[in-house]
MDTraj code that builds the backbone (N, CA, C; nanometers):
import mdtraj as md
import numpy as np

residues = "UNK UNK UNK UNK UNK UNK UNK UNK UNK UNK UNK UNK UNK UNK UNK UNK UNK UNK UNK UNK UNK UNK UNK UNK UNK UNK UNK UNK UNK UNK UNK UNK UNK UNK UNK UNK UNK UNK UNK UNK UNK UNK UNK UNK UNK UNK UNK UNK UNK UNK UNK UNK UNK UNK UNK UNK UNK UNK UNK UNK UNK UNK UNK UNK UNK UNK UNK UNK UNK UNK UNK UNK UNK UNK UNK UNK UNK UNK UNK UNK UNK UNK UNK UNK UNK UNK UNK UNK UNK UNK UNK UNK UNK UNK UNK UNK UNK UNK UNK UNK UNK UNK UNK UNK UNK UNK UNK".split()
xyz = np.array([
    [8.4704, 16.4920, 6.4527],
    [8.5939, 16.4794, 6.4249],
    [8.7113, 16.3794, 6.5161],
    [8.8148, 16.3051, 6.5007],
    [8.8785, 16.2637, 6.5199],
    [9.0424, 16.2939, 6.6052],
    [9.0613, 16.3135, 6.7386],
    [9.2174, 16.2513, 6.8045],
    [9.3156, 16.1004, 6.7280],
    [9.3679, 16.1994, 6.6971],
    [9.5258, 16.0878, 6.6623],
    [9.6144, 16.0697, 6.7710],
    [9.6644, 15.9735, 6.8675],
    [9.7353, 16.0336, 6.9807],
    [9.8467, 15.9232, 6.9551],
    [9.9777, 16.0120, 7.0186],
    [10.0913, 15.9311, 7.0472],
    [10.1852, 15.9140, 7.1748],
    [10.1584, 15.8363, 7.2449],
    [10.2197, 15.7589, 7.3759],
    [10.3626, 15.7185, 7.3989],
    [10.4290, 15.7862, 7.4554],
    [10.5377, 15.7384, 7.4565],
    [10.5335, 15.6855, 7.5928],
    [10.5179, 15.5394, 7.6736],
    [10.5507, 15.4533, 7.7570],
    [10.6328, 15.4990, 7.8389],
    [10.6027, 15.5628, 8.0065],
    [10.7876, 15.5570, 8.0978],
    [10.8339, 15.4070, 8.0427],
    [11.0085, 15.4079, 8.0514],
    [11.0595, 15.3203, 8.0532],
    [11.2049, 15.3128, 8.1670],
    [11.1485, 15.2779, 8.2342],
    [11.3490, 15.3101, 8.2857],
    [11.4850, 15.2902, 8.2817],
    [11.5060, 15.3671, 8.2731],
    [11.6972, 15.3764, 8.1599],
    [11.6358, 15.3822, 8.0280],
    [11.5122, 15.4835, 7.9664],
    [11.5294, 15.5129, 7.8194],
    [11.5111, 15.6693, 7.8200],
    [11.5291, 15.6674, 7.6768],
    [11.5732, 15.8586, 7.6990],
    [11.4734, 15.9154, 7.5706],
    [11.4445, 16.0520, 7.5960],
    [11.3421, 16.1061, 7.5946],
    [11.4093, 16.2546, 7.5832],
    [11.4166, 16.3078, 7.5065],
    [11.4866, 16.4483, 7.4301],
    [11.3853, 16.5704, 7.3923],
    [11.2711, 16.6023, 7.5535],
    [11.1876, 16.7031, 7.5216],
    [11.2274, 16.7621, 7.4647],
    [11.3737, 16.8509, 7.4675],
    [11.3241, 17.0317, 7.3498],
    [11.3209, 16.9410, 7.2500],
    [11.4320, 16.8650, 7.1642],
    [11.4350, 16.8721, 7.0541],
    [11.2624, 16.8547, 6.9845],
    [11.1996, 16.7225, 7.0973],
    [11.1118, 16.7396, 7.0427],
    [11.0045, 16.8108, 7.0472],
    [10.9812, 16.9605, 7.1117],
    [10.9208, 17.0256, 7.1126],
    [10.9288, 17.1300, 7.0062],
    [11.1031, 17.1234, 7.0109],
    [11.1564, 17.2571, 6.8877],
    [11.1038, 17.1397, 6.7739],
    [11.1803, 17.0729, 6.7143],
    [11.1828, 17.0284, 6.5876],
    [11.0485, 16.9292, 6.5392],
    [11.1054, 16.7818, 6.6280],
    [10.9498, 16.7143, 6.5586],
    [10.8488, 16.8111, 6.5818],
    [10.7701, 16.8510, 6.6533],
    [10.6431, 16.9006, 6.6646],
    [10.5737, 16.9657, 6.5368],
    [10.6858, 17.0364, 6.5041],
    [10.6922, 17.2117, 6.4263],
    [10.7015, 17.1006, 6.3146],
    [10.7990, 17.0118, 6.2411],
    [10.7882, 16.9860, 6.1404],
    [10.6371, 16.9041, 6.1044],
    [10.6226, 16.8076, 6.1946],
    [10.4735, 16.7554, 6.1593],
    [10.4674, 16.8089, 6.1384],
    [10.3468, 16.9592, 6.1556],
    [10.2410, 17.0819, 6.1664],
    [10.3078, 17.1619, 6.0741],
    [10.3928, 17.1738, 6.0312],
    [10.4096, 17.1832, 5.8425],
    [10.3841, 17.0812, 5.7099],
    [10.4267, 16.9519, 5.7640],
    [10.4226, 16.8819, 5.7068],
    [10.2279, 16.8742, 5.6446],
    [10.1661, 16.8692, 5.7880],
    [10.0632, 16.8110, 5.8302],
    [9.9416, 16.9298, 5.7271],
    [9.9846, 16.9852, 5.7444],
    [9.9314, 17.1564, 5.7506],
    [9.8129, 17.1885, 5.8380],
    [9.7410, 17.2337, 5.6961],
    [9.6239, 17.2563, 5.7411],
    [9.4712, 17.1615, 5.7898],
    [9.5111, 17.0574, 5.8155],
    [9.4742, 16.9226, 5.8643],
    [9.4552, 16.8902, 6.0062],
    [9.5978, 16.9322, 6.0369],
    [9.5785, 16.9523, 6.1717],
    [9.4810, 17.1146, 6.2474],
    [9.3451, 17.0626, 6.3388],
    [9.2947, 17.1342, 6.4289],
    [9.3116, 17.1667, 6.4825],
    [9.3613, 17.1322, 6.5823],
    [9.4153, 17.0885, 6.7223],
    [9.5210, 17.0804, 6.7236],
    [9.6556, 17.0359, 6.8811],
    [9.7620, 16.9914, 6.8494],
    [9.7994, 17.0276, 6.9916],
    [9.8294, 16.8924, 7.1208],
    [9.8371, 16.8828, 7.1976],
    [10.0018, 16.8006, 7.2708],
    [10.0980, 16.8985, 7.3868],
    [10.1709, 16.7408, 7.4081],
    [10.1604, 16.8109, 7.5207],
    [10.2258, 16.6608, 7.6022],
    [10.1253, 16.6889, 7.7389],
    [10.3002, 16.5892, 7.8671],
    [10.3602, 16.6938, 7.9332],
    [10.5475, 16.5834, 7.9828],
    [10.4419, 16.5114, 8.1281],
    [10.4019, 16.4160, 8.1740],
    [10.4269, 16.3606, 8.2275],
    [10.5142, 16.3742, 8.3445],
    [10.4449, 16.3945, 8.4382],
    [10.5165, 16.3791, 8.5997],
    [10.5157, 16.2763, 8.6516],
    [10.3946, 16.2862, 8.7006],
    [10.4174, 16.1303, 8.7635],
    [10.2462, 16.0497, 8.7743],
    [10.2370, 15.9467, 8.8682],
    [10.1186, 15.8933, 8.8550],
    [10.0519, 15.8676, 9.0182],
    [9.9731, 15.8031, 9.0356],
    [9.8728, 15.8324, 9.1039],
    [9.9350, 15.8341, 9.2503],
    [10.0051, 15.7986, 9.2786],
    [10.0852, 15.7288, 9.4267],
    [10.2239, 15.8713, 9.4747],
    [10.1992, 15.9279, 9.4877],
    [10.3505, 16.0345, 9.5598],
    [10.4225, 15.9627, 9.4865],
    [10.5162, 16.0134, 9.3870],
    [10.6466, 15.9606, 9.3556],
    [10.6806, 15.8725, 9.2619],
    [10.5407, 15.8412, 9.2352],
    [10.5884, 15.7447, 9.1602],
    [10.6140, 15.7707, 9.0042],
    [10.6732, 15.7186, 8.9107],
    [10.6783, 15.7724, 8.7477],
    [10.5427, 15.8068, 8.7004],
    [10.5259, 15.8662, 8.5935],
    [10.4061, 15.8398, 8.5569],
    [10.4415, 15.7130, 8.4291],
    [10.2791, 15.6872, 8.4009],
    [10.2817, 15.5880, 8.2916],
    [10.3361, 15.6231, 8.1254],
    [10.3269, 15.7144, 8.1229],
    [10.3640, 15.7788, 7.9718],
    [10.4592, 15.9016, 7.9785],
    [10.5806, 15.9232, 7.9304],
    [10.6740, 16.0178, 7.9505],
    [10.5666, 16.1818, 7.8888],
    [10.5597, 16.1034, 7.7702],
    [10.4746, 16.2486, 7.6908],
    [10.3860, 16.1339, 7.6524],
    [10.2863, 16.2686, 7.5968],
    [10.1665, 16.2208, 7.5207],
    [10.1673, 16.3034, 7.4307],
    [10.1043, 16.2806, 7.2573],
    [10.0674, 16.4113, 7.1773],
    [9.8868, 16.3526, 7.1228],
    [9.8432, 16.4914, 7.1138],
    [9.7857, 16.4855, 7.1067],
    [9.7155, 16.5424, 6.9327],
    [9.6693, 16.4920, 6.8167],
    [9.6600, 16.5626, 6.6847],
    [9.4690, 16.5638, 6.6644],
    [9.4022, 16.6259, 6.6794],
    [9.2312, 16.6667, 6.6062],
    [9.2245, 16.6767, 6.4560],
    [9.1860, 16.5715, 6.3882],
    [9.1662, 16.6345, 6.2453],
    [8.9748, 16.6311, 6.1941],
    [8.9047, 16.6719, 6.1424],
    [8.8203, 16.6252, 6.1271],
    [8.7919, 16.5222, 6.0941],
    [8.8262, 16.4366, 5.9655],
    [8.8084, 16.3146, 6.0016],
    [8.8901, 16.1898, 5.9741],
    [8.9197, 16.0633, 5.9485],
    [8.9830, 15.9679, 5.9098],
    [9.0664, 15.9984, 5.7642],
    [8.9202, 16.0433, 5.7007],
    [8.9954, 16.0972, 5.5174],
    [9.1648, 16.1716, 5.5604],
    [9.1081, 16.2909, 5.5850],
    [9.1896, 16.3767, 5.6377],
    [9.3157, 16.3912, 5.7342],
    [9.2843, 16.2783, 5.8257],
    [9.4397, 16.2568, 5.8968],
    [9.4943, 16.1323, 5.7586],
    [9.4325, 16.0850, 5.7331],
    [9.5425, 15.9892, 5.6480],
    [9.6043, 16.0159, 5.5188],
    [9.5218, 16.1544, 5.4405],
    [9.5427, 16.1968, 5.3323],
    [9.6898, 16.2916, 5.3772],
    [9.6348, 16.3291, 5.4777],
    [9.7400, 16.4701, 5.5545],
    [9.8955, 16.3404, 5.5405],
    [9.8251, 16.2517, 5.6242],
    [9.9685, 16.1779, 5.7088],
    [10.0906, 16.0643, 5.6011],
    [9.9498, 16.0628, 5.4871],
    [9.9764, 15.8636, 5.4020],
    [10.1465, 15.9925, 5.2987],
    [10.1657, 16.1349, 5.2327],
    [10.2580, 16.0953, 5.1938],
    [10.3762, 16.1487, 5.3025],
    [10.3842, 16.1575, 5.4004],
    [10.4983, 16.2147, 5.4910],
    [10.5148, 16.1283, 5.6276],
    [10.4174, 16.0203, 5.6021],
    [10.4693, 15.9428, 5.7064],
    [10.6540, 15.9045, 5.7148],
    [10.7275, 15.8407, 5.6233],
    [10.7862, 15.7356, 5.6394],
    [10.8964, 15.8888, 5.6838],
    [10.8533, 15.9608, 5.6886],
    [10.9508, 16.0770, 5.7274],
    [10.9647, 16.1224, 5.8814],
    [10.8177, 16.1630, 5.9086],
    [10.8048, 16.1489, 6.1044],
    [10.8187, 16.0453, 6.1680],
    [10.7863, 15.8812, 6.0621],
    [10.8101, 15.7910, 6.1797],
    [11.0068, 15.8029, 6.1707],
    [11.0808, 15.8294, 6.0487],
    [11.2427, 15.8533, 6.0584],
    [11.2772, 15.8905, 6.1577],
    [11.2071, 16.0136, 6.2156],
    [11.2484, 16.1052, 6.3204],
    [11.2344, 16.0783, 6.4796],
    [11.1650, 15.9635, 6.4426],
    [11.1588, 15.9518, 6.5970],
    [11.3287, 15.8631, 6.6513],
    [11.3884, 15.8362, 6.6099],
    [11.5591, 15.7303, 6.6727],
    [11.6233, 15.9054, 6.7331],
    [11.5781, 16.0176, 6.6690],
    [11.6797, 16.1604, 6.6986],
    [11.6464, 16.1875, 6.8287],
    [11.4336, 16.1902, 6.9065],
    [11.4130, 16.2576, 7.0314],
    [11.4381, 16.1197, 7.1237],
    [11.4139, 16.0167, 7.0800],
    [11.3804, 15.8918, 7.2064],
    [11.4615, 15.7471, 7.1995],
    [11.3659, 15.6838, 7.2717],
    [11.4583, 15.5032, 7.2696],
    [11.2992, 15.4328, 7.2568],
    [11.2105, 15.5084, 7.3155],
    [11.0934, 15.4521, 7.3063],
    [11.0859, 15.4485, 7.2163],
    [10.9695, 15.3242, 7.1881],
    [10.8613, 15.3025, 7.0566],
    [10.7084, 15.3856, 7.1642],
    [10.7093, 15.4021, 7.0448],
    [10.5378, 15.4558, 7.0629],
    [10.4374, 15.4538, 7.0200],
    [10.3614, 15.3933, 7.1780],
    [10.2069, 15.3490, 7.1257],
    [10.0952, 15.4650, 7.0176],
    [10.0569, 15.4578, 6.9208],
    [9.9393, 15.5226, 6.8335],
    [9.7889, 15.4598, 6.8767],
    [9.7022, 15.5509, 6.9665],
    [9.5450, 15.5932, 6.9291],
    [9.4507, 15.6644, 6.8768],
    [9.3654, 15.5825, 6.7642],
    [9.3134, 15.6451, 6.7156],
    [9.2103, 15.6206, 6.7476],
    [9.1141, 15.8278, 6.7685],
    [8.9889, 15.7491, 6.8673],
    [8.8696, 15.9165, 6.7966],
    [8.7916, 15.8214, 6.7921],
    [8.6680, 15.9643, 6.8021],
    [8.6693, 15.9824, 6.9045],
    [8.6511, 16.1393, 6.8956],
    [8.6123, 16.2389, 7.0174],
    [8.4598, 16.2157, 7.0506],
    [8.4012, 16.1869, 7.0919],
    [8.2832, 16.2031, 7.1648],
    [8.1924, 16.3611, 7.2243],
    [8.3246, 16.4103, 7.2882],
    [8.3172, 16.5184, 7.3531],
    [8.4739, 16.5509, 7.4367],
    [8.4920, 16.6955, 7.4282],
    [8.5373, 16.7995, 7.4723],
    [8.5412, 16.8924, 7.4327],
    [8.5544, 16.8879, 7.5808],
    [8.4947, 17.0461, 7.6894],
    [8.6509, 17.1072, 7.6606],
    [8.5799, 17.2839, 7.6893],
    [8.7527, 17.3428, 7.7067],
    [8.7103, 17.4856, 7.7739],
    [8.7742, 17.5505, 7.8777],
    [8.7522, 17.7040, 7.8420],
    [8.9102, 17.8320, 7.7939],
])
top = md.Topology()
chain = top.add_chain()
for i, resn in enumerate(residues, 1):
    res = top.add_residue(resn, chain, resSeq=i)
    for name in ("N", "CA", "C"):
        top.add_atom(name, md.element.get_by_symbol(name[0]), res)
traj = md.Trajectory(xyz[None], top)
């Protein structure tokens, strides 16, 4: 399994519309990528390690896929539309990482 993670770094004065992201952007991505998406999560940063410090990332999103080929086949045809939606919810340039999941646990 691979995980595609999208990180939005905390930047003073930057704009991030969490409601739009959760209610419009993520559902649109899920609809376009369809059954290729095996798991999804969105995390909203609350703070850093020191009390009262800013989080390193405002938001982190993680999408799981069976393979890199499955991700590319699902994302490729919709990449332009998905990426074009970014200015609708943030002024932050996202960082994207694709990872090979070696261990996943949960309850």
